[in-house]
C-alpha positions as CSV (number, residue, x, y, z in Angstrom):
1,M,14.0,-37.8,172.7
2,P,16.3,-40.8,172.3
3,Q,19.7,-39.9,171.0
4,E,19.5,-42.7,168.4
5,E,16.9,-40.7,166.5
6,F,19.5,-37.9,165.9
7,S,21.8,-40.4,164.2
8,Q,19.0,-41.9,162.1
9,I,17.7,-38.5,161.0
10,T,21.0,-36.8,160.3
11,G,23.0,-39.7,159.0
12,H,25.9,-38.8,161.3
13,H,27.3,-40.9,164.2
14,P,27.8,-39.1,167.5
15,K,31.1,-38.5,169.2
16,Y,29.2,-38.1,172.5
17,S,25.7,-39.1,173.2
18,W,23.2,-40.3,175.8
19,T,19.5,-40.5,176.4
20,A,17.6,-39.1,179.4
21,G,17.2,-41.7,182.1
22,S,20.2,-43.7,181.1
23,P,23.0,-44.4,183.6
24,R,26.0,-41.9,183.6
25,F,29.4,-43.1,182.6
26,S,32.8,-41.3,182.1
27,P,34.2,-41.1,178.5
28,K,36.4,-44.1,179.5
29,G,33.3,-46.2,180.6
30,K,33.6,-45.8,184.4
31,P,30.2,-45.7,186.1
32,L,29.6,-42.2,187.6
33,G,26.4,-42.9,189.5
34,G,23.0,-41.4,188.8
35,I,21.2,-41.0,185.5
36,H,21.2,-38.4,182.8
37,K,18.5,-35.8,183.2
38,S,18.4,-34.9,179.5
39,S,19.4,-36.4,176.2
40,Y,22.5,-35.2,174.4
41,W,24.0,-35.9,171.0
42,S,27.2,-34.3,169.6
43,T,29.4,-34.9,166.6
44,E,32.3,-33.3,164.8
45,L,31.3,-32.1,161.4
46,T,34.8,-31.7,160.2
47,S,37.8,-33.7,161.3
48,E,40.3,-31.1,160.2
49,T,41.6,-28.1,162.2
50,T,42.3,-25.2,160.0
51,I,45.4,-23.3,160.9
52,S,45.1,-20.6,158.3
53,D,42.3,-19.0,156.5
54,P,41.6,-21.0,153.3
55,I,37.8,-20.9,154.1
56,E,36.0,-18.3,156.0
57,V,33.7,-19.1,158.9
58,E,30.7,-17.8,157.0
59,Q,31.4,-20.1,154.1
60,A,31.8,-23.1,156.4
61,L,28.5,-22.2,158.1
62,D,26.8,-21.9,154.7
63,V,27.9,-25.4,153.8
64,Q,26.7,-26.9,157.1
65,I,23.3,-25.0,157.0
66,A,22.8,-26.4,153.4
67,N,23.6,-29.9,154.7
68,F,21.2,-29.7,157.7
69,S,18.4,-27.6,156.3
70,R,16.7,-30.7,154.9
71,H,16.2,-31.7,158.6
72,A,14.5,-28.5,159.6
73,E,11.3,-30.2,160.6
74,F,13.2,-32.5,162.9
75,F,15.2,-29.7,164.5
76,N,12.1,-27.6,165.0
77,K,10.4,-30.6,166.6
78,V,13.4,-30.8,169.1
79,R,13.0,-27.1,169.9
80,A,9.2,-27.4,170.3
81,K,9.8,-30.1,172.9
82,G,12.1,-27.7,174.9
83,G,15.4,-29.0,173.4
84,K,18.2,-27.3,171.5
85,A,19.7,-27.9,168.1
86,E,22.7,-25.8,167.4
87,L,26.0,-25.6,165.5
88,F,29.0,-25.0,167.7
89,V,31.8,-23.0,166.1
90,G,35.1,-22.9,168.0
91,L,37.5,-20.1,167.1
92,F,41.0,-19.8,168.5
93,S,43.4,-17.0,167.5
94,D,46.2,-14.9,168.8
95,E,44.7,-11.9,167.0
96,N,41.3,-10.4,166.7
97,I,38.6,-12.3,164.8
98,V,35.8,-10.6,162.8
99,I,32.9,-12.6,161.6
100,D,30.2,-11.1,159.5
101,I,27.1,-13.3,159.4
102,E,24.8,-11.8,156.9
103,P,21.0,-11.6,157.7
104,S,20.3,-14.0,154.9
105,L,22.6,-16.6,156.4
106,M,21.1,-16.0,159.9
107,G,17.6,-16.4,158.3
108,R,18.6,-19.8,156.7
109,L,20.0,-20.9,160.1
110,A,16.7,-20.0,161.8
111,H,14.6,-21.6,159.1
112,A,16.7,-24.8,159.6
113,G,15.7,-24.7,163.3
114,L,19.4,-24.3,164.3
115,G,21.1,-21.9,166.7
116,I,24.8,-21.1,166.8
């Protein structure tokens, strides 16, 4: 599936992307040889790094699921063709982190065709 379709469907521009069969390049544009075996599309959904806890992870997921659930048909099509559609959540802490993702939130994530 061409990576351009992701941008068109989601309305987001990728930070990193390529299409299966296209030549490989480094992030700085240097040819790496060979071709990409699969398509890839990735973007940052928020430009801010949160250093404290003004918003919980569950609330942030809720917002993103609401934004992307209208594209459920597309994400399920990606999965049906053997691809993946997922939200990546990076958490970094000097202390333990506890996340409680309620079944209803997991259900909405699944209905949207997204993994985490």
